[in-house]
MARKE-225624 format. One record per residue: residue number from 1; residue in one letter; x negated, y negated, z negated of N, C-alpha, C in turn. Coordinates in Angstrom, 3 decimals. Layout:
REM MARKE-225624
[NUM; "A"; [X; Y; Z]; [X; Y; Z]; [X; Y; Z]]
...
REM end
This chain:
REM MARKE-225624
[1; "X"; [31.100; -48.062; 42.523]; [31.260; -49.502; 42.579]; [29.932; -50.183; 42.909]]
[2; "X"; [28.859; -49.623; 42.401]; [27.561; -50.236; 42.645]; [27.221; -50.231; 44.133]]
[3; "X"; [27.504; -49.134; 44.815]; [27.194; -49.046; 46.254]; [28.026; -50.026; 47.062]]
[4; "X"; [29.314; -50.085; 46.779]; [30.195; -51.002; 47.501]; [29.792; -52.442; 47.200]]
[5; "X"; [29.534; -52.737; 45.964]; [29.095; -54.083; 45.585]; [27.804; -54.466; 46.276]]
[6; "X"; [26.883; -53.530; 46.337]; [25.604; -53.806; 47.002]; [25.832; -54.086; 48.485]]
[7; "X"; [26.691; -53.291; 49.121]; [26.992; -53.502; 50.544]; [27.626; -54.866; 50.789]]
[8; "X"; [28.399; -55.356; 49.821]; [29.121; -56.618; 49.967]; [28.415; -57.795; 49.302]]
[9; "X"; [27.231; -57.536; 48.737]; [26.458; -58.559; 48.037]; [27.237; -59.133; 46.845]]
[10; "X"; [27.887; -58.223; 46.116]; [28.669; -58.576; 44.932]; [28.208; -57.687; 43.782]]
[11; "X"; [28.081; -58.251; 42.613]; [27.760; -57.438; 41.438]; [29.024; -57.278; 40.607]]
[12; "X"; [29.595; -56.076; 40.629]; [30.777; -55.779; 39.832]; [30.372; -55.373; 38.432]]
[13; "X"; [31.130; -55.843; 37.447]; [30.928; -55.487; 36.051]; [32.212; -54.836; 35.561]]
[14; "X"; [32.080; -53.775; 34.773]; [33.270; -53.109; 34.243]; [33.999; -54.046; 33.289]]
[15; "X"; [35.323; -54.055; 33.399]; [36.175; -54.874; 32.536]; [37.158; -53.954; 31.839]]
[16; "X"; [37.226; -54.031; 30.529]; [38.173; -53.234; 29.762]; [39.564; -53.829; 29.885]]
[17; "X"; [40.533; -52.991; 30.185]; [41.915; -53.433; 30.412]; [42.484; -54.203; 29.231]]
[18; "X"; [42.088; -53.869; 28.042]; [42.661; -54.503; 26.842]; [41.845; -55.705; 26.357]]
[19; "X"; [40.785; -56.039; 27.061]; [39.899; -57.107; 26.621]; [40.420; -58.456; 27.123]]
[20; "X"; [41.141; -59.162; 26.274]; [41.681; -60.463; 26.632]; [40.750; -61.600; 26.221]]
[21; "X"; [39.631; -61.284; 25.604]; [38.655; -62.299; 25.184]; [37.322; -62.050; 25.878]]
[22; "X"; [37.398; -61.804; 27.141]; [36.216; -61.376; 27.881]; [35.184; -62.468; 28.071]]
[23; "X"; [35.619; -63.731; 28.107]; [34.674; -64.810; 28.321]; [34.106; -64.824; 29.727]]
[24; "X"; [34.909; -64.430; 30.694]; [34.442; -64.437; 32.076]; [34.222; -65.862; 32.566]]
[25; "X"; [33.353; -65.972; 33.546]; [33.081; -67.259; 34.174]; [33.679; -67.252; 35.572]]
[26; "X"; [33.947; -68.424; 36.082]; [34.421; -68.548; 37.455]; [33.415; -67.855; 38.373]]
[27; "X"; [33.927; -66.995; 39.233]; [33.059; -66.300; 40.175]; [32.644; -64.905; 39.760]]
[28; "X"; [32.993; -64.480; 38.537]; [32.686; -63.114; 38.112]; [33.541; -62.126; 38.891]]
[29; "X"; [32.965; -60.995; 39.238]; [33.668; -59.895; 39.895]; [33.680; -58.720; 38.930]]
[30; "X"; [34.861; -58.183; 38.646]; [34.955; -57.053; 37.730]; [35.860; -55.983; 38.313]]
[31; "X"; [35.806; -54.819; 37.677]; [36.718; -53.736; 38.021]; [37.159; -53.066; 36.728]]
[32; "X"; [38.325; -52.477; 36.774]; [38.791; -51.686; 35.635]; [39.510; -50.463; 36.169]]
[33; "X"; [39.485; -49.411; 35.389]; [40.174; -48.172; 35.736]; [41.102; -47.802; 34.594]]
[34; "X"; [42.303; -47.361; 34.956]; [43.218; -46.932; 33.905]; [43.399; -45.419; 33.960]]
[35; "X"; [44.185; -44.888; 33.059]; [44.372; -43.444; 32.948]; [45.206; -42.858; 34.075]]
[36; "X"; [45.841; -43.698; 34.870]; [46.659; -43.238; 35.993]; [45.878; -43.291; 37.307]]
[37; "X"; [44.563; -43.302; 37.217]; [43.685; -43.351; 38.390]; [43.882; -44.607; 39.233]]
[38; "X"; [44.255; -45.686; 38.588]; [44.391; -46.972; 39.275]; [43.116; -47.771; 39.026]]
[39; "X"; [42.591; -48.350; 40.083]; [41.428; -49.239; 39.973]; [41.929; -50.641; 40.285]]
[40; "X"; [41.520; -51.605; 39.490]; [41.861; -52.993; 39.771]; [40.571; -53.780; 39.919]]
[41; "X"; [40.407; -54.371; 41.085]; [39.265; -55.246; 41.351]; [39.708; -56.660; 41.017]]
[42; "X"; [38.830; -57.447; 40.406]; [39.195; -58.812; 40.022]; [38.080; -59.800; 40.377]]
[43; "X"; [38.529; -60.981; 40.776]; [37.649; -62.129; 40.933]; [38.170; -63.167; 39.953]]
[44; "X"; [37.318; -63.640; 39.081]; [37.744; -64.543; 38.005]; [37.702; -65.995; 38.467]]
[45; "X"; [38.854; -66.658; 38.334]; [38.965; -68.072; 38.699]; [38.883; -68.976; 37.476]]
[46; "X"; [38.937; -68.371; 36.286]; [38.752; -69.077; 35.022]; [38.433; -68.021; 33.965]]
[47; "X"; [38.236; -68.440; 32.743]; [37.891; -67.480; 31.691]; [38.971; -66.417; 31.505]]
[48; "X"; [40.227; -66.798; 31.678]; [41.316; -65.854; 31.437]; [42.160; -65.567; 32.671]]
[49; "X"; [41.888; -66.201; 33.794]; [42.692; -66.019; 34.995]; [41.894; -65.383; 36.120]]
[50; "X"; [42.537; -64.459; 36.835]; [41.835; -63.781; 37.914]; [42.770; -63.509; 39.082]]
[51; "X"; [42.164; -63.268; 40.221]; [42.869; -62.767; 41.393]; [42.570; -61.270; 41.400]]
[52; "X"; [43.591; -60.461; 41.581]; [43.352; -59.025; 41.490]; [43.769; -58.293; 42.750]]
[53; "X"; [43.168; -57.133; 42.913]; [43.480; -56.248; 44.031]; [43.526; -54.819; 43.484]]
[54; "X"; [44.731; -54.268; 43.298]; [44.847; -52.909; 42.776]; [44.772; -51.870; 43.902]]
[55; "X"; [44.283; -50.698; 43.557]; [44.297; -49.570; 44.480]; [44.374; -48.282; 43.687]]
[56; "X"; [44.898; -47.252; 44.310]; [45.005; -45.951; 43.655]; [43.790; -45.109; 43.993]]
[57; "X"; [43.203; -44.553; 42.976]; [42.034; -43.707; 43.085]; [42.488; -42.249; 43.165]]
[58; "X"; [41.977; -41.452; 44.098]; [42.337; -40.027; 44.104]; [41.996; -39.387; 42.762]]
[59; "X"; [42.827; -38.467; 42.277]; [42.615; -37.890; 40.949]; [41.354; -37.046; 40.823]]
[60; "X"; [40.898; -36.482; 41.931]; [39.736; -35.607; 41.846]; [38.907; -35.753; 43.125]]
[61; "X"; [37.639; -35.986; 42.959]; [36.739; -36.115; 44.095]; [35.646; -35.073; 43.931]]
[62; "X"; [35.655; -34.096; 44.834]; [34.704; -32.986; 44.696]; [33.835; -32.770; 45.922]]
[63; "X"; [34.158; -33.417; 47.036]; [33.383; -33.202; 48.255]; [32.757; -34.516; 48.722]]
[64; "X"; [31.771; -34.391; 49.577]; [31.138; -35.583; 50.141]; [32.128; -36.381; 50.980]]
[65; "X"; [33.019; -35.697; 51.696]; [34.033; -36.398; 52.495]; [34.966; -37.216; 51.608]]
[66; "X"; [35.394; -36.635; 50.480]; [36.269; -37.361; 49.552]; [35.544; -38.558; 48.961]]
[67; "X"; [34.291; -38.392; 48.665]; [33.489; -39.496; 48.121]; [33.343; -40.607; 49.154]]
[68; "X"; [33.102; -40.223; 50.390]; [32.998; -41.198; 51.474]; [34.327; -41.920; 51.688]]
[69; "X"; [35.428; -41.156; 51.624]; [36.757; -41.765; 51.770]; [37.020; -42.784; 50.669]]
[70; "X"; [36.639; -42.443; 49.439]; [36.819; -43.375; 48.322]; [35.979; -44.626; 48.527]]
[71; "X"; [34.754; -44.451; 48.967]; [33.889; -45.609; 49.195]; [34.482; -46.504; 50.292]]
[72; "X"; [35.039; -45.895; 51.337]; [35.689; -46.672; 52.398]; [36.911; -47.410; 51.866]]
[73; "X"; [37.694; -46.740; 51.012]; [38.876; -47.356; 50.411]; [38.489; -48.551; 49.538]]
[74; "X"; [37.461; -48.359; 48.726]; [36.984; -49.458; 47.875]; [36.496; -50.629; 48.724]]
[75; "X"; [35.757; -50.332; 49.760]; [35.254; -51.381; 50.641]; [36.405; -52.147; 51.287]]
[76; "X"; [37.423; -51.435; 51.734]; [38.593; -52.070; 52.345]; [39.254; -53.032; 51.361]]
[77; "X"; [39.416; -52.604; 50.108]; [40.080; -53.443; 49.114]; [39.190; -54.592; 48.642]]
[78; "X"; [37.888; -54.412; 48.679]; [36.986; -55.531; 48.384]; [37.165; -56.599; 49.460]]
[79; "X"; [37.286; -56.193; 50.711]; [37.502; -57.161; 51.796]; [38.837; -57.889; 51.627]]
[80; "X"; [39.864; -57.157; 51.210]; [41.169; -57.782; 50.962]; [41.042; -58.818; 49.848]]
[81; "X"; [40.350; -58.452; 48.762]; [40.172; -59.384; 47.648]; [39.348; -60.591; 48.079]]
[82; "X"; [38.312; -60.377; 48.856]; [37.505; -61.498; 49.334]; [38.358; -62.453; 50.177]]
[83; "X"; [39.278; -61.916; 50.964]; [40.164; -62.765; 51.767]; [41.089; -63.571; 50.862]]
[84; "X"; [41.613; -62.933; 49.797]; [42.464; -63.654; 48.845]; [41.677; -64.790; 48.182]]
[85; "X"; [40.442; -64.507; 47.806]; [39.593; -65.519; 47.166]; [39.328; -66.659; 48.143]]
[86; "X"; [39.064; -66.330; 49.379]; [38.821; -67.340; 50.405]; [40.046; -68.236; 50.598]]
[87; "X"; [41.238; -67.630; 50.578]; [42.470; -68.397; 50.721]; [42.647; -69.379; 49.557]]
[88; "X"; [42.328; -68.938; 48.354]; [42.482; -69.779; 47.168]; [41.438; -70.895; 47.161]]
[89; "X"; [40.225; -70.561; 47.562]; [39.146; -71.553; 47.540]; [39.147; -72.462; 48.749]]
[90; "X"; [39.980; -72.128; 49.731]; [40.116; -72.970; 50.923]; [38.955; -72.842; 51.791]]
REM end
């Protein structure tokens, strides 16, 4: 996440799936991972409301090619989320 965030000039912070009292600020970017290898990227529009972009994470990454593929997948979904944020912000 750090590499993709750096490439996109975004600082992602880990968000716990069960944390409903996170105290996020408008403009925070977070990510969370669940036990089913799902990653959810979020842009916070209020303390408790966010725009999200889910993606499935491969269960096992052992090669440089798989790592590169994951980084490309994350980058693609960050762009999708940025477009959603742009649509909301006008």
